C-alpha positions in Angstrom: 13.8 25.0 -22.3 12.2 24.1 -18.9 11.0 27.7 -18.5 9.3 27.5 -21.9 7.6 24.2 -20.9 6.2 25.6 -17.7 5.1 28.8 -19.5 3.2 26.5 -21.9 1.5 24.9 -18.9 0.6 28.3 -17.6 -1.0 29.3 -20.9 -3.0 26.0 -21.2 -4.1 26.1 -17.6 -5.3 29.7 -18.0 -7.2 28.7 -21.1 -8.8 25.8 -19.2 -10.1 28.3 -16.5 -7.7 27.4 -13.7 -7.9 30.2 -11.2 -5.3 32.1 -9.1 -2.2 31.2 -11.1 0.9 33.3 -10.5 4.4 33.4 -12.1 7.2 33.2 -9.5 10.8 33.9 -9.7 13.2 31.4 -8.1 13.6 33.7 -5.1 9.8 34.0 -4.7 9.5 30.2 -4.9 12.2 29.7 -2.3 10.6 32.2 0.0 7.5 29.9 0.0 9.5 26.7 0.2 13.0 27.3 1.5 14.5 24.0 0.6 13.5 24.2 -3.1 15.9 24.7 -6.0 14.1 26.7 -8.7 14.9 29.3 -11.3 11.2 30.0 -12.0 7.9 28.5 -11.0 4.1 28.7 -11.3 2.1 28.9 -8.1 -1.3 27.2 -8.3 -3.2 27.8 -5.1 -6.2 25.8 -6.3 -4.2 22.6 -6.6 -4.3 20.0 -3.9 -4.6 16.4 -2.9 -7.5 14.2 -4.1 -9.0 11.7 -1.6 -9.7 9.1 -4.3 -11.2 6.3 -2.2 -13.6 8.8 -0.4 -14.5 10.2 -3.8 -15.4 6.7 -5.2 -17.5 5.9 -2.1 -19.4 9.2 -2.6 -20.1 8.3 -6.2 -21.2 4.8 -5.2 -23.6 6.4 -2.7 -25.1 8.7 -5.4 -25.5 5.8 -7.8 -27.2 3.6 -5.2 -29.5 6.5 -4.1 -30.6 6.8 -7.7 -31.5 3.1 -7.9 -28.3 1.9 -9.5 -25.8 -0.8 -8.4 -22.0 -1.0 -8.4 -21.0 -4.6 -9.1 -17.4 -5.8 -8.9 -15.6 -9.0 -9.8 -17.9 -9.4 -12.8 -15.8 -9.4 -16.0 -17.4 -8.7 -19.3 -17.2 -11.9 -21.5 -19.2 -10.7 -24.5 -21.5 -8.0 -25.7 -23.7 -8.1 -28.8 -25.9 -5.4 -30.4 -29.7 -6.3 -30.5 -31.6 -5.9 -33.7 -34.0 -3.3 -32.2 -31.3 -1.4 -30.4 -29.4 -1.9 -27.2 -27.1 -4.7 -26.2 -27.1 -8.1 -24.5 -24.1 -8.5 -22.2 -22.7 -11.8 -20.9 -20.8 -11.3 -17.6 -18.6 -13.7 -15.8 -17.5 -14.0 -12.2 -19.2 -16.0 -9.5 -22.6 -17.0 -10.8 -22.3 -15.0 -14.0 -25.2 -13.0 -15.5 -26.8 -12.0 -18.8 -28.0 -8.4 -19.0 -29.8 -6.3 -21.5 -29.1 -2.5 -21.7 -30.1 0.4 -23.9 -26.7 2.0 -23.8 -23.2 0.6 -23.3 -20.2 2.6 -22.0 -16.9 0.8 -21.7 -14.1 2.4 -19.6 -11.9 -0.5 -18.3 -8.6 1.2 -18.3 -5.8 -1.3 -18.9 -8.3 -3.8 -20.4 -10.0 -1.3 -22.8 -8.7 -3.0 -25.9 -9.5 -6.5 -24.7 -13.1 -5.4 -23.8 -13.7 -3.7 -27.1 -12.6 -6.9 -28.9 -15.3 -8.8 -26.9 -18.1 -6.7 -28.4 -19.4 -8.5 -31.4 -19.2 -6.3 -34.5 -16.7 -3.9 -33.1 -14.2 -3.3 -36.0 -10.8 -4.7 -34.9 -9.0 -2.0 -37.0 -10.7 0.7 -34.9 -9.3 -0.5 -31.6 -6.2 1.6 -30.9 -3.0 -0.1 -29.8 -2.5 0.0 -26.1 0.7 0.3 -24.0 1.4 -0.3 -20.3 3.2 2.6 -18.7 4.5 1.6 -15.3 5.4 4.2 -12.6 6.8 3.6 -9.1 6.8 5.7 -6.0 9.2 6.1 -3.1 8.3 7.4 0.4 10.6 9.6 2.4 11.8 8.5 5.9 11.6 11.6 8.0 9.9 15.0 7.9 8.2 16.2 4.8 10.3 18.9 3.2 7.6 21.0 1.6 4.1 22.1 2.4 3.0 22.4 -1.2 2.9 20.1 -4.2 6.1 20.3 -6.2 6.0 19.4 -9.9 9.1 19.8 -12.0 8.5 20.2 -15.8 6.8 17.1 -17.3 8.8 14.4 -18.9 7.9 13.2 -22.4 4.7 11.1 -22.2 4.0 11.7 -18.5 4.0 14.1 -15.6 7.3 12.8 -14.3 8.5 12.4 -10.7 7.0 15.0 -8.4 6.5 15.5 -4.7 3.4 15.5 -2.6 2.7 15.4 1.1 0.0 12.8 1.5 -3.1 13.0 3.7 -1.1 11.4 6.5 1.6 14.1 6.3 4.3 11.9 4.8 6.4 12.8 1.7 6.0 10.7 -1.4 7.9 11.0 -4.7 7.0 9.6 -8.1 6.1 8.3 -10.6 8.8 7.5 -13.1 7.8 6.0 -16.5 8.9 2.6 -17.8 7.0 0.7 -20.5 6.2 -2.9 -19.6 4.6 -5.9 -21.3 2.7 -7.3 -18.3 0.9 -6.0 -15.1 3.8 -6.1 -12.6 3.3 -3.9 -9.5 6.6 -4.6 -7.8 8.9 -1.8 -6.8 12.6 -2.4 -7.3 14.5 -0.9 -4.3 17.5 -0.4 -6.5 15.7 2.4 -8.3 16.1 4.6 -5.2 19.5 5.8 -6.5 17.9 6.9 -9.7 15.1 8.7 -7.8 17.6 10.4 -5.5 19.5 11.8 -8.4 16.4 13.2 -10.0 14.9 14.6 -6.8 18.1 16.4 -5.8 17.6 18.6 -8.9 14.7 20.3 -7.1 15.5 19.3 -3.5 19.3 19.3 -3.0 18.8 18.6 0.7 17.5 15.0 0.3 19.4 12.9 2.8 21.3 9.9 1.6 19.3 6.6 2.0 16.1 8.3 3.0 13.9 6.8 0.3 12.0 3.5 0.8 9.9 1.7 -1.9 6.2 2.5 -1.7 4.0 1.3 -4.5 3.6 1.1 -8.3 0.8 1.9 -10.8 0.3 1.1 -14.5 -1.3 3.6 -16.9 -3.3 2.6 -20.0 -1.3 4.6 -22.6 -2.1 5.0 -26.3 1.5 6.0 -27.2 4.7 4.1 -26.9 8.2 5.4 -26.0 9.2 8.4 -28.0 5.7 8.9 -29.5 3.5 12.0 -29.0 0.9 11.7 -26.2 -2.6 11.8 -27.5 -5.7 13.0 -25.6 -8.3 10.7 -24.1 -10.3 8.8 -26.8 -14.1 8.6 -26.5 -15.1 6.6 -29.5 -18.8 6.5 -30.6 -20.9 5.6 -33.7 -18.9 7.8 -36.0 -15.8 5.7 -35.3 -17.1 2.1 -34.9 -20.5 2.3 -36.5 -22.5 1.0 -33.5 -25.5 2.9 -32.1 -25.6 3.4 -28.3 -22.0 2.4 -27.6 -19.2 4.7 -26.4 -15.8 3.0 -25.9 -13.2 4.9 -23.8 -9.5 4.4 -24.4 -6.4 5.8 -22.9 -8.1 7.1 -19.7 -4.9 7.5 -17.7 -3.9 10.3 -15.3 -5.6 12.8 -14.9 -8.6 10.6 -15.7 -9.6 10.2 -12.1 -9.6 13.9 -11.2 -11.4 14.7 -14.5 -13.8 11.8 -14.3 -16.9 14.0 -13.7 -16.1 16.0 -16.8 -15.5 12.8 -18.7 -18.9 11.5 -17.5 -20.6 14.7 -18.6 -19.0 14.3 -22.1 -20.1 10.7 -22.3 -23.7 11.6 -21.4 -23.8 14.4 -23.9 -22.4 12.1 -26.6 -24.9 9.3 -25.9 -28.1 11.3 -25.0 -27.5 14.9 -26.0 -28.1 16.0 -22.4 
């Protein structure tokens, strides 16, 4: 069953234009990463680490060079469509502000449903139900065991616990998936035993007691436990009936790495460019 799942990934990745993919036998995979336990694998030489903070700083620089501004700590309190088109936006935070804009794009992740509800006239029945999917990570004490990213077959609703060697050369494992009701970013050290059991499926040589709690993240999911995972939702006039508004829901992983493509789709939907 796991071989069938990675074969489906291979076919989808090929259809999406991912280059250089190769099927590997278990022996071929172990020749590349001797500590790995694998029956079959896919080699993706184009995959790698993503320096997210550097990327965001680069985007901020491009926005500011084009005359735009990046403003933080300014929560949206209300938005209302204007009779002649566009929107008036009331923002909170220190000082607050009232803005007028021709187009409005909302992409606030975990707060997507709350923000949509703050837009006057947005139909409540068209706001999809949201769920908080929490995942935690553990860091390895000691030398990183693999040079490449190691991804076991995905679990239902998420990528599942995988391995990466971060930009500092340390090994990190995660995330798991637990649905939660509130934003809680704590990491329970007791989950190390659960992680050890899972990790030893693909790395039998994991030393006892070598994992330490690292960090947690929460993803804005549109599906609950046991439900099929939908794609990103970009909802425009045909959905909510409001000109000039595109509301994004469920932009979880890989929303960051696909953000430029999402931005292009948003621009095309709103302007046709």
